[in-house]
N, C-alpha and C positions, 0 to 999 in steps of 0.2 A: 391600487398599491396592495390592498388587503388580499385580493385574489392571487396576485403574483407571489406574495409571501406564502399563502396556503399551497399553491401549486408547487413552489420550489421545495417546501417541506414535505409534500406528499411523495415526491419522486427523488428525494435526497440529492438535490443539485446545488447545494450552497457553496461548494468549493470550485465551481467552474468559472466564477467571476471574481474580480478583485473586490475586497469588502467595500470600498468607497462607492462601488456601483450597485450594491446590494439594496434592495428596498427593505422596509421595516425597522425595527428598533436597532440600535448600535450593538446590542448585546447578542442578537440572534445569531450572526455568523460566528462568533466567538464560541458558541457552544455547538453549533451544528456542523462546522466543517469537518471535525473529526468522524462524526457519525456518518456523514455523506461519503467521506473517503473510505471508510470501512465497509459500508454497505456496497459501494461500487465495486469494491474488491471481492467481497463475499459473493456477489452475483456470479462472478467467473470461477469461483473456487470448484464447483462441480466439473468443469471442463478440465481442470488441471488434474483432478483426482481420477476422472475418467480416463485421461490420456495415460496416466500411470498404471491403472488397473488393466488396461488393454495391452499396453506394452511399457515396461518399466523404463527402457532406454528412451522411449518417446517422451515419458513423464519427465525424466531428468533433462532432456533437450528443451522441453517447453519451459521448465523452471528457470534454467540457466538463459534461455533466450529472452524471457520477459525480465529477468534481473538485469541483463546487458541493455536491453531496449530502455528500461527505466533510467538506468544510469546515463545512457546516451542522451535521453531527453533532458536530464539535469544538466549535463555538460553543454548541450546545444543552447539551452536557455541561459545559462551562465555566460557562455561565450558571445552569443548573438546579442544579448541585452546588456552586456558588459556589467554583470552583477558580481564580479570577482572581489570588488573592493567594498561591497555592501556589508552591513552588519547583519547579524541573525535577526530572525523574525521577532524576538522579544527584547531586542536592545536598541532598535532604531530611535524611537522616541519614548520608550517604556510602554507603548501601547500599539498594538499591531495595526489598528485601523489607519494610522498615519504613514504606513509603508507604501512603496511604490507599487504600481499595478503588476509589473513582471515578477517582483519578489514575492508578492502575494500568491501569484500562480505557481511559482516555483516551490514555495513551501507547502502550500495546502492542496495542491492537485493530486489526484489519485495516480496519475501516470507517472509522476515523479517519486511517489512514495510506494510504488508497487515492488521495488527491490526489497524493501524491509519486510514487507508481507510475504513475498516469495521465499525468503530465507526460512520463515516459519513452515511454509509448505514443504521446503526441502528437509527441514528437521523432521517433519512427520514422515516423509519417504524413508529417511535414514533410520528412524526409530523402527519402522516396520522391517527394514532389511536386517537390522541387528537382533531381530526377535529370537533367533536361534541361540545367541549368546545370553540372552536374558532368562530363557527357559532352562533351568537346571533340573536334571532328573534325580538329584539327591546324592549322587556319587561325586566325589571330589574330582574335579578336572574333566567330567564328562557332561556333555550338553545333550539335551533331547534334540533329536532332529525333528524338523517341522515340515518337511517336504514329503 
């Protein structure tokens, strides 16, 4: 059990199983699921940025495709596992380790939380595209051209 805990920490995989199935102390998954989710999303960030650098339209298509896919995964899990009447992660029994298996996966997995992350990537793209409006050349109403 010790090496299982060490190996899952080493590769940031705490969010791929429900907490009831996790080895180790009961507190471990409560702390590490967020780090695991963020790390799994950070690993793919260079691909999103590279797609945008090579072709802006492709970058936007990839962002919206991942947002749509993540939302679809949520919908599919809610629909197939009949989770629409379930309470949120932190109100079932006041403690998340008592939750159902499917609801754990719905709340804590990176593929269902990717849409929120991708909104941040889209905000970064938008910030870059609005650069010409942020850079003023000192004259009122005139903006510096950045191309």
